[in-house]
N, CA, C and O atoms as a GROMACS GRO file, in nm:
protein
  576
    1MET      N    1  -5.994   0.238   0.620
    1MET     CA    2  -6.020   0.334   0.516
    1MET      C    3  -6.142   0.416   0.558
    1MET      O    4  -6.242   0.362   0.606
    2THR      N    5  -6.132   0.546   0.538
    2THR     CA    6  -6.243   0.635   0.566
    2THR      C    7  -6.284   0.705   0.437
    2THR      O    8  -6.226   0.680   0.332
    3ARG      N    9  -6.382   0.792   0.446
    3ARG     CA   10  -6.426   0.867   0.328
    3ARG      C   11  -6.406   1.015   0.353
    3ARG      O   12  -6.422   1.064   0.465
    4GLN      N   13  -6.371   1.086   0.248
    4GLN     CA   14  -6.357   1.231   0.251
    4GLN      C   15  -6.487   1.291   0.200
    4GLN      O   16  -6.569   1.220   0.142
    5SER      N   17  -6.506   1.421   0.219
    5SER     CA   18  -6.632   1.486   0.180
    5SER      C   19  -6.662   1.471   0.032
    5SER      O   20  -6.780   1.466  -0.004
    6ASP      N   21  -6.562   1.463  -0.054
    6ASP     CA   22  -6.589   1.444  -0.197
    6ASP      C   23  -6.600   1.297  -0.232
    6ASP      O   24  -6.591   1.259  -0.349
    7ASP      N   25  -6.620   1.213  -0.131
    7ASP     CA   26  -6.646   1.070  -0.145
    7ASP      C   27  -6.528   0.986  -0.194
    7ASP      O   28  -6.547   0.872  -0.237
    8LEU      N   29  -6.409   1.040  -0.189
    8LEU     CA   30  -6.292   0.959  -0.220
    8LEU      C   31  -6.251   0.882  -0.096
    8LEU      O   32  -6.255   0.935   0.015
    9PRO      N   33  -6.210   0.756  -0.113
    9PRO     CA   34  -6.159   0.682   0.002
    9PRO      C   35  -6.032   0.748   0.055
    9PRO      O   36  -5.952   0.802  -0.022
   10VAL      N   37  -6.012   0.743   0.185
   10VAL     CA   38  -5.894   0.800   0.250
   10VAL      C   39  -5.815   0.686   0.314
   10VAL      O   40  -5.867   0.616   0.401
   11LEU      N   41  -5.691   0.668   0.271
   11LEU     CA   42  -5.601   0.570   0.331
   11LEU      C   43  -5.505   0.647   0.421
   11LEU      O   44  -5.450   0.749   0.380
   12VAL      N   45  -5.486   0.598   0.542
   12VAL     CA   46  -5.406   0.671   0.641
   12VAL      C   47  -5.281   0.590   0.675
   12VAL      O   48  -5.289   0.473   0.712
   13ILE      N   49  -5.165   0.655   0.662
   13ILE     CA   50  -5.038   0.595   0.701
   13ILE      C   51  -4.983   0.678   0.816
   13ILE      O   52  -4.999   0.800   0.819
   14ASP      N   53  -4.919   0.612   0.911
   14ASP     CA   54  -4.868   0.682   1.028
   14ASP      C   55  -4.716   0.668   1.034
   14ASP      O   56  -4.663   0.558   1.050
   15GLY      N   57  -4.646   0.781   1.020
   15GLY     CA   58  -4.501   0.781   1.024
   15GLY      C   59  -4.443   0.736   1.158
   15GLY      O   60  -4.325   0.704   1.166
   16ALA      N   61  -4.525   0.735   1.262
   16ALA     CA   62  -4.477   0.689   1.393
   16ALA      C   63  -4.472   0.536   1.401
   16ALA      O   64  -4.417   0.481   1.496
   17ARG      N   65  -4.527   0.468   1.302
   17ARG     CA   66  -4.532   0.321   1.305
   17ARG      C   67  -4.413   0.255   1.236
   17ARG      O   68  -4.406   0.132   1.231
   18PHE      N   69  -4.321   0.334   1.184
   18PHE     CA   70  -4.203   0.275   1.120
   18PHE      C   71  -4.084   0.368   1.138
   18PHE      O   72  -4.098   0.488   1.159
   19SER      N   73  -3.964   0.308   1.128
   19SER     CA   74  -3.842   0.386   1.146
   19SER      C   75  -3.740   0.361   1.035
   19SER      O   76  -3.627   0.409   1.044
   20ASP      N   77  -3.780   0.287   0.931
   20ASP     CA   78  -3.690   0.263   0.819
   20ASP      C   79  -3.774   0.228   0.696
   20ASP      O   80  -3.897   0.218   0.704
   21PHE      N   81  -3.706   0.209   0.582
   21PHE     CA   82  -3.777   0.184   0.458
   21PHE      C   83  -3.856   0.053   0.461
   21PHE      O   84  -3.968   0.047   0.411
   22ASP      N   85  -3.798  -0.051   0.520
   22ASP     CA   86  -3.869  -0.179   0.528
   22ASP      C   87  -3.997  -0.164   0.611
   22ASP      O   88  -4.101  -0.220   0.576
   23GLY      N   89  -3.989  -0.087   0.719
   23GLY     CA   90  -4.108  -0.061   0.798
   23GLY      C   91  -4.212   0.018   0.719
   23GLY      O   92  -4.332  -0.006   0.732
   24PHE      N   93  -4.165   0.112   0.638
   24PHE     CA   94  -4.256   0.188   0.551
   24PHE      C   95  -4.328   0.096   0.454
   24PHE      O   96  -4.449   0.109   0.433
   25THR      N   97  -4.254   0.000   0.395
   25THR     CA   98  -4.320  -0.092   0.302
   25THR      C   99  -4.426  -0.176   0.374
   25THR      O  100  -4.533  -0.201   0.318
   26ARG      N  101  -4.396  -0.219   0.496
   26ARG     CA  102  -4.495  -0.296   0.573
   26ARG      C  103  -4.616  -0.209   0.608
   26ARG      O  104  -4.731  -0.253   0.594
   27GLU      N  105  -4.590  -0.086   0.652
   27GLU     CA  106  -4.700   0.004   0.689
   27GLU      C  107  -4.788   0.037   0.569
   27GLU      O  108  -4.910   0.037   0.580
   28PHE      N  109  -4.727   0.064   0.455
   28PHE     CA  110  -4.807   0.096   0.336
   28PHE      C  111  -4.881  -0.028   0.288
   28PHE      O  112  -4.997  -0.018   0.247
   29SER      N  113  -4.818  -0.144   0.291
   29SER     CA  114  -4.884  -0.268   0.248
   29SER      C  115  -5.006  -0.299   0.334
   29SER      O  116  -5.101  -0.361   0.287
   30ARG      N  117  -5.002  -0.256   0.459
   30ARG     CA  118  -5.116  -0.278   0.549
   30ARG      C  119  -5.242  -0.212   0.494
   30ARG      O  120  -5.354  -0.256   0.523
   31LEU      N  121  -5.226  -0.106   0.415
   31LEU     CA  122  -5.340  -0.033   0.359
   31LEU      C  123  -5.399  -0.101   0.236
   31LEU      O  124  -5.511  -0.070   0.196
   32LEU      N  125  -5.325  -0.192   0.177
   32LEU     CA  126  -5.364  -0.248   0.048
   32LEU      C  127  -5.461  -0.363   0.062
   32LEU      O  128  -5.460  -0.437   0.161
   33ASP      N  129  -5.545  -0.376  -0.038
   33ASP     CA  130  -5.645  -0.481  -0.041
   33ASP      C  131  -5.593  -0.598  -0.125
   33ASP      O  132  -5.585  -0.588  -0.247
   34ASN      N  133  -5.558  -0.708  -0.060
   34ASN     CA  134  -5.511  -0.830  -0.126
   34ASN      C  135  -5.388  -0.808  -0.213
   34ASN      O  136  -5.377  -0.864  -0.322
   35TYR      N  137  -5.296  -0.727  -0.165
   35TYR     CA  138  -5.171  -0.703  -0.238
   35TYR      C  139  -5.063  -0.670  -0.135
   35TYR      O  140  -5.090  -0.602  -0.036
   36VAL      N  141  -4.942  -0.719  -0.158
   36VAL     CA  142  -4.829  -0.686  -0.071
   36VAL      C  143  -4.725  -0.614  -0.157
   36VAL      O  144  -4.676  -0.668  -0.256
   37TRP      N  145  -4.693  -0.492  -0.117
   37TRP     CA  146  -4.588  -0.416  -0.184
   37TRP      C  147  -4.456  -0.452  -0.119
   37TRP      O  148  -4.446  -0.452   0.004
   38ARG      N  149  -4.354  -0.482  -0.198
   38ARG     CA  150  -4.227  -0.529  -0.146
   38ARG      C  151  -4.115  -0.424  -0.154
   38ARG      O  152  -3.998  -0.458  -0.137
   39GLY      N  153  -4.150  -0.298  -0.180
   39GLY     CA  154  -4.051  -0.192  -0.171
   39GLY      C  155  -3.998  -0.139  -0.302
   39GLY      O  156  -3.921  -0.043  -0.302
   40ASN      N  157  -4.036  -0.198  -0.414
   40ASN     CA  158  -3.990  -0.147  -0.543
   40ASN      C  159  -4.058  -0.012  -0.569
   40ASN      O  160  -4.180  -0.004  -0.567
   41LEU      N  161  -3.978   0.094  -0.593
   41LEU     CA  162  -4.036   0.227  -0.608
   41LEU      C  163  -4.114   0.244  -0.739
   41LEU      O  164  -4.206   0.326  -0.745
   42ASP      N  165  -4.079   0.169  -0.844
   42ASP     CA  166  -4.161   0.172  -0.966
   42ASP      C  167  -4.299   0.114  -0.937
   42ASP      O  168  -4.400   0.166  -0.984
   43ALA      N  169  -4.302   0.005  -0.860
   43ALA     CA  170  -4.430  -0.055  -0.822
   43ALA      C  171  -4.509   0.040  -0.732
   43ALA      O  172  -4.631   0.047  -0.740
   44PHE      N  173  -4.438   0.114  -0.645
   44PHE     CA  174  -4.504   0.211  -0.558
   44PHE      C  175  -4.572   0.319  -0.641
   44PHE      O  176  -4.684   0.360  -0.610
   45ASN      N  177  -4.506   0.364  -0.746
   45ASN     CA  178  -4.566   0.462  -0.835
   45ASN      C  179  -4.694   0.406  -0.896
   45ASN      O  180  -4.794   0.478  -0.908
   46ASP      N  181  -4.693   0.278  -0.935
   46ASP     CA  182  -4.815   0.214  -0.988
   46ASP      C  183  -4.925   0.211  -0.882
   46ASP      O  184  -5.041   0.238  -0.913
   47LEU      N  185  -4.889   0.179  -0.758
   47LEU     CA  186  -4.987   0.177  -0.649
   47LEU      C  187  -5.051   0.314  -0.630
   47LEU      O  188  -5.172   0.325  -0.610
   48LEU      N  189  -4.970   0.419  -0.637
   48LEU     CA  190  -5.022   0.553  -0.618
   48LEU      C  191  -5.121   0.592  -0.727
   48LEU      O  192  -5.209   0.675  -0.704
   49ARG      N  193  -5.108   0.534  -0.844
   49ARG     CA  194  -5.197   0.566  -0.955
   49ARG      C  195  -5.330   0.490  -0.947
   49ARG      O  196  -5.423   0.519  -1.023
   50GLY      N  197  -5.339   0.394  -0.856
   50GLY     CA  198  -5.463   0.319  -0.838
   50GLY      C  199  -5.453   0.178  -0.894
   50GLY      O  200  -5.388   0.155  -0.996
   51GLY      N  201  -5.517   0.087  -0.826
   51GLY     CA  202  -5.509  -0.054  -0.864
   51GLY      C  203  -5.404  -0.124  -0.779
   51GLY      O  204  -5.339  -0.060  -0.696
   52PHE      N  205  -5.386  -0.252  -0.798
   52PHE     CA  206  -5.289  -0.330  -0.722
   52PHE      C  207  -5.312  -0.315  -0.572
   52PHE      O  208  -5.216  -0.314  -0.495
   53GLY      N  209  -5.435  -0.304  -0.530
   53GLY     CA  210  -5.466  -0.295  -0.388
   53GLY      C  211  -5.512  -0.158  -0.343
   53GLY      O  212  -5.561  -0.143  -0.231
   54THR      N  213  -5.496  -0.056  -0.428
   54THR     CA  214  -5.547   0.077  -0.395
   54THR      C  215  -5.670   0.105  -0.481
   54THR      O  216  -5.683   0.047  -0.589
   55PRO      N  217  -5.760   0.193  -0.436
   55PRO     CA  218  -5.880   0.224  -0.513
   55PRO      C  219  -5.845   0.277  -0.652
   55PRO      O  220  -5.761   0.366  -0.665
   56GLU      N  221  -5.909   0.224  -0.754
   56GLU     CA  222  -5.877   0.258  -0.892
   56GLU      C  223  -5.933   0.393  -0.936
   56GLU      O  224  -5.881   0.451  -1.031
   57ASN      N  225  -6.035   0.443  -0.872
   57ASN     CA  226  -6.100   0.566  -0.917
   57ASN      C  227  -6.063   0.688  -0.833
   57ASN      O  228  -6.145   0.778  -0.813
   58GLY      N  229  -5.941   0.690  -0.785
   58GLY     CA  230  -5.894   0.802  -0.705
   58GLY      C  231  -5.906   0.774  -0.557
   58GLY      O  232  -5.995   0.701  -0.513
   59TRP      N  233  -5.817   0.832  -0.480
   59TRP     CA  234  -5.815   0.814  -0.336
   59TRP      C  235  -5.725   0.921  -0.275
   59TRP      O  236  -5.652   0.990  -0.345
   60VAL      N  237  -5.732   0.932  -0.146
   60VAL     CA  238  -5.652   1.030  -0.073
   60VAL      C  239  -5.561   0.955   0.024
   60VAL      O  240  -5.606   0.866   0.096
   61LEU      N  241  -5.433   0.992   0.023
   61LEU     CA  242  -5.338   0.937   0.119
   61LEU      C  243  -5.317   1.042   0.227
   61LEU      O  244  -5.271   1.153   0.198
   62ARG      N  245  -5.350   1.009   0.348
   62ARG     CA  246  -5.328   1.098   0.462
   62ARG      C  247  -5.209   1.042   0.539
   62ARG      O  248  -5.210   0.927   0.582
   63TRP      N  249  -5.106   1.125   0.557
   63TRP     CA  250  -4.980   1.081   0.616
   63TRP      C  251  -4.962   1.150   0.750
   63TRP      O  252  -4.919   1.265   0.756
   64ARG      N  253  -4.995   1.079   0.856
   64ARG     CA  254  -4.978   1.134   0.991
   64ARG      C  255  -4.832   1.122   1.034
   64ARG      O  256  -4.762   1.031   0.989
   65ASN      N  257  -4.788   1.212   1.120
   65ASN     CA  258  -4.649   1.210   1.169
   65ASN      C  259  -4.549   1.204   1.054
   65ASN      O  260  -4.449   1.132   1.060
   66SER      N  261  -4.578   1.280   0.949
   66SER     CA  262  -4.494   1.276   0.830
   66SER      C  263  -4.353   1.326   0.855
   66SER      O  264  -4.259   1.286   0.786
   67GLU      N  265  -4.337   1.416   0.954
   67GLU     CA  266  -4.202   1.467   0.983
   67GLU      C  267  -4.110   1.354   1.030
   67GLU      O  268  -3.990   1.359   1.006
   68LEU      N  269  -4.165   1.253   1.096
   68LEU     CA  270  -4.086   1.137   1.136
   68LEU      C  271  -4.042   1.056   1.014
   68LEU      O  272  -3.932   1.003   1.010
   69SER      N  273  -4.130   1.049   0.915
   69SER     CA  274  -4.098   0.975   0.793
   69SER      C  275  -3.985   1.041   0.717
   69SER      O  276  -3.900   0.973   0.661
   70CYS      N  277  -3.982   1.174   0.716
   70CYS     CA  278  -3.875   1.244   0.646
   70CYS      C  279  -3.741   1.208   0.706
   70CYS      O  280  -3.642   1.192   0.634
   71SER      N  281  -3.737   1.193   0.836
   71SER     CA  282  -3.614   1.154   0.903
   71SER      C  283  -3.581   1.008   0.876
   71SER      O  284  -3.468   0.974   0.842
   72ALA      N  285  -3.680   0.920   0.890
   72ALA     CA  286  -3.658   0.776   0.874
   72ALA      C  287  -3.626   0.739   0.730
   72ALA      O  288  -3.558   0.639   0.706
   73LEU      N  289  -3.673   0.818   0.634
   73LEU     CA  290  -3.655   0.784   0.492
   73LEU      C  291  -3.560   0.882   0.424
   73LEU      O  292  -3.573   0.908   0.305
   74GLY      N  293  -3.465   0.935   0.498
   74GLY     CA  294  -3.372   1.034   0.445
   74GLY      C  295  -3.256   0.972   0.370
   74GLY      O  296  -3.266   0.862   0.317
   75TYR      N  297  -3.144   1.045   0.367
   75TYR     CA  298  -3.029   1.003   0.286
   75TYR      C  299  -2.965   0.874   0.334
   75TYR      O  300  -2.919   0.794   0.252
   76GLU      N  301  -2.960   0.850   0.465
   76GLU     CA  302  -2.903   0.724   0.514
   76GLU      C  303  -2.982   0.605   0.459
   76GLU      O  304  -2.924   0.505   0.416
   77ALA      N  305  -3.114   0.617   0.461
   77ALA     CA  306  -3.199   0.510   0.407
   77ALA      C  307  -3.177   0.496   0.257
   77ALA      O  308  -3.176   0.384   0.205
   78ALA      N  309  -3.159   0.608   0.188
   78ALA     CA  310  -3.136   0.602   0.043
   78ALA      C  311  -3.004   0.531   0.014
   78ALA      O  312  -2.997   0.449  -0.078
   79ILE      N  313  -2.902   0.561   0.090
   79ILE     CA  314  -2.772   0.496   0.071
   79ILE      C  315  -2.784   0.346   0.092
   79ILE      O  316  -2.735   0.267   0.011
   80GLN      N  317  -2.850   0.305   0.200
   80GLN     CA  318  -2.868   0.162   0.226
   80GLN      C  319  -2.945   0.095   0.113
   80GLN      O  320  -2.908  -0.014   0.068
   81ARG      N  321  -3.051   0.160   0.068
   81ARG     CA  322  -3.134   0.104  -0.039
   81ARG      C  323  -3.053   0.092  -0.168
   81ARG      O  324  -3.058  -0.012  -0.235
   82LEU      N  325  -2.979   0.197  -0.204
   82LEU     CA  326  -2.901   0.196  -0.327
   82LEU      C  327  -2.788   0.093  -0.320
   82LEU      O  328  -2.754   0.032  -0.422
   83GLU      N  329  -2.730   0.074  -0.204
   83GLU     CA  330  -2.626  -0.028  -0.190
   83GLU      C  331  -2.684  -0.167  -0.214
   83GLU      O  332  -2.615  -0.254  -0.269
   84GLN      N  333  -2.807  -0.190  -0.173
   84GLN     CA  334  -2.874  -0.317  -0.201
   84GLN      C  335  -2.901  -0.331  -0.351
   84GLN      O  336  -2.882  -0.439  -0.408
   85VAL      N  337  -2.946  -0.224  -0.414
   85VAL     CA  338  -2.971  -0.226  -0.559
   85VAL      C  339  -2.841  -0.256  -0.633
   85VAL      O  340  -2.841  -0.331  -0.731
   86LEU      N  341  -2.732  -0.198  -0.588
   86LEU     CA  342  -2.602  -0.217  -0.652
   86LEU      C  343  -2.562  -0.364  -0.655
   86LEU      O  344  -2.494  -0.407  -0.749
   87LEU      N  345  -2.602  -0.441  -0.556
   87LEU     CA  346  -2.567  -0.584  -0.550
   87LEU      C  347  -2.632  -0.664  -0.662
   87LEU      O  348  -2.579  -0.768  -0.702
   88THR      N  349  -2.746  -0.619  -0.712
   88THR     CA  350  -2.820  -0.700  -0.809
   88THR      C  351  -2.846  -0.630  -0.942
   88THR      O  352  -2.908  -0.688  -1.031
   89CYS      N  353  -2.797  -0.505  -0.957
   89CYS     CA  354  -2.827  -0.434  -1.081
   89CYS      C  355  -2.742  -0.488  -1.196
   89CYS      O  356  -2.642  -0.557  -1.176
   90ARG      N  357  -2.785  -0.454  -1.315
   90ARG     CA  358  -2.709  -0.492  -1.434
   90ARG      C  359  -2.576  -0.417  -1.437
   90ARG      O  360  -2.568  -0.303  -1.390
   91PRO      N  361  -2.474  -0.479  -1.490
   91PRO     CA  362  -2.343  -0.412  -1.498
   91PRO      C  363  -2.351  -0.275  -1.567
   91PRO      O  364  -2.279  -0.183  -1.529
   92SER      N  365  -2.436  -0.262  -1.664
   92SER     CA  366  -2.449  -0.135  -1.736
   92SER      C  367  -2.508  -0.024  -1.649
   92SER      O  368  -2.496   0.094  -1.683
   93ASN      N  369  -2.573  -0.060  -1.537
   93ASN     CA  370  -2.633   0.039  -1.447
   93ASN      C  371  -2.545   0.072  -1.326
   93ASN      O  372  -2.575   0.165  -1.251
   94ARG      N  373  -2.436  -0.003  -1.308
   94ARG     CA  374  -2.355   0.014  -1.188
   94ARG      C  375  -2.304   0.157  -1.170
   94ARG      O  376  -2.313   0.213  -1.061
   95SER      N  377  -2.251   0.218  -1.275
   95SER     CA  378  -2.193   0.352  -1.260
   95SER      C  379  -2.301   0.454  -1.224
   95SER      O  380  -2.275   0.547  -1.147
   96ARG      N  381  -2.421   0.438  -1.277
   96ARG     CA  382  -2.530   0.530  -1.244
   96ARG      C  383  -2.570   0.514  -1.097
   96ARG      O  384  -2.591   0.614  -1.028
   97ILE      N  385  -2.580   0.391  -1.048
   97ILE     CA  386  -2.616   0.368  -0.908
   97ILE      C  387  -2.504   0.415  -0.816
   97ILE      O  388  -2.532   0.475  -0.712
   98GLU      N  389  -2.380   0.390  -0.853
   98GLU     CA  390  -2.267   0.438  -0.772
   98GLU      C  391  -2.268   0.591  -0.764
   98GLU      O  392  -2.237   0.647  -0.659
   99GLY      N  393  -2.303   0.658  -0.873
   99GLY     CA  394  -2.313   0.804  -0.872
   99GLY      C  395  -2.423   0.851  -0.779
   99GLY      O  396  -2.407   0.951  -0.709
  100ARG      N  397  -2.536   0.781  -0.778
  100ARG     CA  398  -2.644   0.817  -0.687
  100ARG      C  399  -2.602   0.798  -0.541
  100ARG      O  400  -2.640   0.877  -0.455
  101ILE      N  401  -2.525   0.693  -0.514
  101ILE     CA  402  -2.476   0.670  -0.378
  101ILE      C  403  -2.382   0.785  -0.338
  101ILE      O  404  -2.392   0.837  -0.227
  102ARG      N  405  -2.290   0.823  -0.427
  102ARG     CA  406  -2.198   0.934  -0.396
  102ARG      C  407  -2.275   1.063  -0.367
  102ARG      O  408  -2.242   1.135  -0.273
  103ARG      N  409  -2.377   1.092  -0.447
  103ARG     CA  410  -2.458   1.213  -0.425
  103ARG      C  411  -2.533   1.205  -0.292
  103ARG      O  412  -2.540   1.303  -0.219
  104ALA      N  413  -2.589   1.089  -0.261
  104ALA     CA  414  -2.663   1.072  -0.135
  104ALA      C  415  -2.569   1.091  -0.016
  104ALA      O  416  -2.609   1.146   0.086
  105ARG      N  417  -2.446   1.045  -0.027
  105ARG     CA  418  -2.349   1.064   0.082
  105ARG      C  419  -2.317   1.211   0.105
  105ARG      O  420  -2.275   1.250   0.214
  106ARG      N  421  -2.337   1.292   0.002
  106ARG     CA  422  -2.317   1.437   0.015
  106ARG      C  423  -2.451   1.509   0.039
  106ARG      O  424  -2.459   1.632   0.029
  107SER      N  425  -2.557   1.430   0.070
  107SER     CA  426  -2.693   1.484   0.091
  107SER      C  427  -2.743   1.559  -0.032
  107SER      O  428  -2.802   1.667  -0.021
  108ARG      N  429  -2.718   1.501  -0.147
  108ARG     CA  430  -2.763   1.556  -0.275
  108ARG      C  431  -2.848   1.451  -0.344
  108ARG      O  432  -2.835   1.332  -0.319
  109GLY      N  433  -2.936   1.497  -0.431
  109GLY     CA  434  -3.020   1.406  -0.506
  109GLY      C  435  -3.134   1.354  -0.420
  109GLY      O  436  -3.155   1.401  -0.308
  110PRO      N  437  -3.209   1.258  -0.473
  110PRO     CA  438  -3.327   1.210  -0.401
  110PRO      C  439  -3.293   1.122  -0.283
  110PRO      O  440  -3.199   1.042  -0.288
  111SER      N  441  -3.369   1.136  -0.176
  111SER     CA  442  -3.363   1.043  -0.063
  111SER      C  443  -3.480   0.947  -0.081
  111SER      O  444  -3.558   0.962  -0.175
  112CYS      N  445  -3.494   0.849   0.007
  112CYS     CA  446  -3.610   0.759  -0.001
  112CYS      C  447  -3.738   0.840   0.010
  112CYS      O  448  -3.836   0.812  -0.060
  113ALA      N  449  -3.739   0.938   0.098
  113ALA     CA  450  -3.859   1.019   0.118
  113ALA      C  451  -3.894   1.097  -0.007
  113ALA      O  452  -4.012   1.112  -0.040
  114SER      N  453  -3.794   1.146  -0.078
  114SER     CA  454  -3.824   1.227  -0.196
  114SER      C  455  -3.840   1.141  -0.320
  114SER      O  456  -3.884   1.192  -0.423
  115SER      N  457  -3.805   1.013  -0.313
  115SER     CA  458  -3.818   0.927  -0.429
  115SER      C  459  -3.958   0.872  -0.446
  115SER      O  460  -3.996   0.831  -0.555
  116ALA      N  461  -4.034   0.871  -0.341
  116ALA     CA  462  -4.162   0.803  -0.346
  116ALA      C  463  -4.262   0.872  -0.438
  116ALA      O  464  -4.261   0.841  -0.557
  117PRO      N  465  -4.348   0.962  -0.393
  117PRO     CA  466  -4.447   1.018  -0.483
  117PRO      C  467  -4.383   1.103  -0.591
  117PRO      O  468  -4.312   1.199  -0.560
  118GLN      N  469  -4.407   1.070  -0.717
  118GLN     CA  470  -4.345   1.140  -0.828
  118GLN      C  471  -4.440   1.231  -0.903
  118GLN      O  472  -4.395   1.303  -0.993
  119SER      N  473  -4.567   1.232  -0.871
  119SER     CA  474  -4.666   1.301  -0.952
  119SER      C  475  -4.691   1.444  -0.907
  119SER      O  476  -4.806   1.484  -0.890
  120GLY      N  477  -4.586   1.520  -0.888
  120GLY     CA  478  -4.602   1.660  -0.856
  120GLY      C  479  -4.623   1.691  -0.710
  120GLY      O  480  -4.661   1.804  -0.677
  121ASN      N  481  -4.600   1.598  -0.622
  121ASN     CA  482  -4.616   1.623  -0.479
  121ASN      C  483  -4.488   1.678  -0.421
  121ASN      O  484  -4.382   1.665  -0.482
  122PRO      N  485  -4.496   1.739  -0.304
  122PRO     CA  486  -4.375   1.785  -0.240
  122PRO      C  487  -4.282   1.667  -0.214
  122PRO      O  488  -4.329   1.555  -0.197
  123PRO      N  489  -4.150   1.691  -0.212
  123PRO     CA  490  -4.056   1.581  -0.197
  123PRO      C  491  -4.077   1.497  -0.073
  123PRO      O  492  -4.056   1.376  -0.076
  124CYS      N  493  -4.118   1.557   0.034
  124CYS     CA  494  -4.144   1.483   0.156
  124CYS      C  495  -4.268   1.542   0.219
  124CYS      O  496  -4.275   1.663   0.240
  125PRO      N  497  -4.368   1.460   0.249
  125PRO     CA  498  -4.490   1.515   0.307
  125PRO      C  499  -4.461   1.576   0.443
  125PRO      O  500  -4.412   1.508   0.532
  126ASN      N  501  -4.491   1.705   0.460
  126ASN     CA  502  -4.454   1.765   0.587
  126ASN      C  503  -4.540   1.886   0.625
  126ASN      O  504  -4.486   1.990   0.661
  127SER      N  505  -4.670   1.873   0.617
  127SER     CA  506  -4.754   1.983   0.664
  127SER      C  507  -4.751   1.986   0.817
  127SER      O  508  -4.698   1.895   0.880
  128ARG      N  509  -4.808   2.091   0.876
  128ARG     CA  510  -4.800   2.107   1.022
  128ARG      C  511  -4.858   1.988   1.097
  128ARG      O  512  -4.797   1.941   1.193
  129SER      N  513  -4.973   1.939   1.059
  129SER     CA  514  -5.035   1.832   1.137
  129SER      C  515  -5.028   1.698   1.064
  129SER      O  516  -4.986   1.599   1.123
  130LEU      N  517  -5.066   1.695   0.942
  130LEU     CA  518  -5.060   1.573   0.864
  130LEU      C  519  -5.063   1.612   0.718
  130LEU      O  520  -5.099   1.724   0.682
  131SER      N  521  -5.028   1.519   0.636
  131SER     CA  522  -5.031   1.543   0.492
  131SER      C  523  -5.144   1.464   0.432
  131SER      O  524  -5.178   1.354   0.478
  132ALA      N  525  -5.203   1.520   0.332
  132ALA     CA  526  -5.305   1.448   0.256
  132ALA      C  527  -5.278   1.472   0.109
  132ALA      O  528  -5.266   1.587   0.066
  133MET      N  529  -5.268   1.366   0.034
  133MET     CA  530  -5.243   1.377  -0.109
  133MET      C  531  -5.348   1.297  -0.183
  133MET      O  532  -5.390   1.190  -0.140
  134ARG      N  533  -5.390   1.351  -0.295
  134ARG     CA  534  -5.494   1.286  -0.375
  134ARG      C  535  -5.428   1.209  -0.489
  134ARG      O  536  -5.338   1.260  -0.555
  135TRP      N  537  -5.473   1.086  -0.510
  135TRP     CA  538  -5.421   1.002  -0.618
  135TRP      C  539  -5.536   0.949  -0.697
  135TRP      O  540  -5.642   0.932  -0.636
  136PRO      N  541  -5.530   0.920  -0.823
  136PRO     CA  542  -5.415   0.948  -0.908
  136PRO      C  543  -5.410   1.096  -0.947
  136PRO      O  544  -5.507   1.168  -0.926
  137GLY      N  545  -5.300   1.139  -1.002
  137GLY     CA  546  -5.282   1.274  -1.048
  137GLY      C  547  -5.196   1.359  -0.957
  137GLY      O  548  -5.143   1.461  -1.001
  138GLY      N  549  -5.181   1.321  -0.832
  138GLY     CA  550  -5.089   1.387  -0.743
  138GLY      C  551  -5.130   1.523  -0.695
  138GLY      O  552  -5.044   1.600  -0.652
  139HIS      N  553  -5.258   1.557  -0.700
  139HIS     CA  554  -5.302   1.687  -0.651
  139HIS      C  555  -5.318   1.683  -0.501
  139HIS      O  556  -5.370   1.585  -0.446
  140ALA      N  557  -5.275   1.787  -0.435
  140ALA     CA  558  -5.288   1.792  -0.290
  140ALA      C  559  -5.435   1.802  -0.252
  140ALA      O  560  -5.511   1.878  -0.313
  141ALA      N  561  -5.474   1.727  -0.153
  141ALA     CA  562  -5.609   1.735  -0.099
  141ALA      C  563  -5.604   1.817   0.030
  141ALA      O  564  -5.496   1.837   0.086
  142THR      N  565  -5.716   1.862   0.074
  142THR     CA  566  -5.717   1.942   0.197
  142THR      C  567  -5.693   1.851   0.316
  142THR      O  568  -5.746   1.741   0.322
  143SER      N  569  -5.613   1.899   0.411
  143SER     CA  570  -5.588   1.823   0.534
  143SER      C  571  -5.705   1.842   0.628
  143SER      O  572  -5.764   1.949   0.632
  144ARG      N  573  -5.738   1.739   0.703
  144ARG     CA  574  -5.847   1.746   0.799
  144ARG      C  575  -5.796   1.700   0.933
  144ARG      O  576  -5.872   1.698   1.030
   0.00000   0.00000   0.00000
């Protein structure tokens, strides 16, 4: 963890260190303090808001090699993830999950990359060199 000029902690994730969603969960968990994230996207949203291993008073996520992440966490990853969810979801949710799988197969709807940050950030971090996002609140921070 480093510090940014406005004294917010900076957590750095590298898209070159993973090639699938499970690798992303391991890479992101590496940043956490005494917490392991197991891939649940609702829990990820909580992590982005602070606490559960991330700084509670705001922080910046810097995403290096983010263009690789967009590829690794695209529609194929979403389909695989949703198929796993389908195995354990409640019967009342099956048709909704099946619909999401059908849309993902047509490259429609959210992918894993676009499902992650929900607080007003771009669907997939993809600035020229690296992405930096400020949490909580989802405001973009300046890239350095």
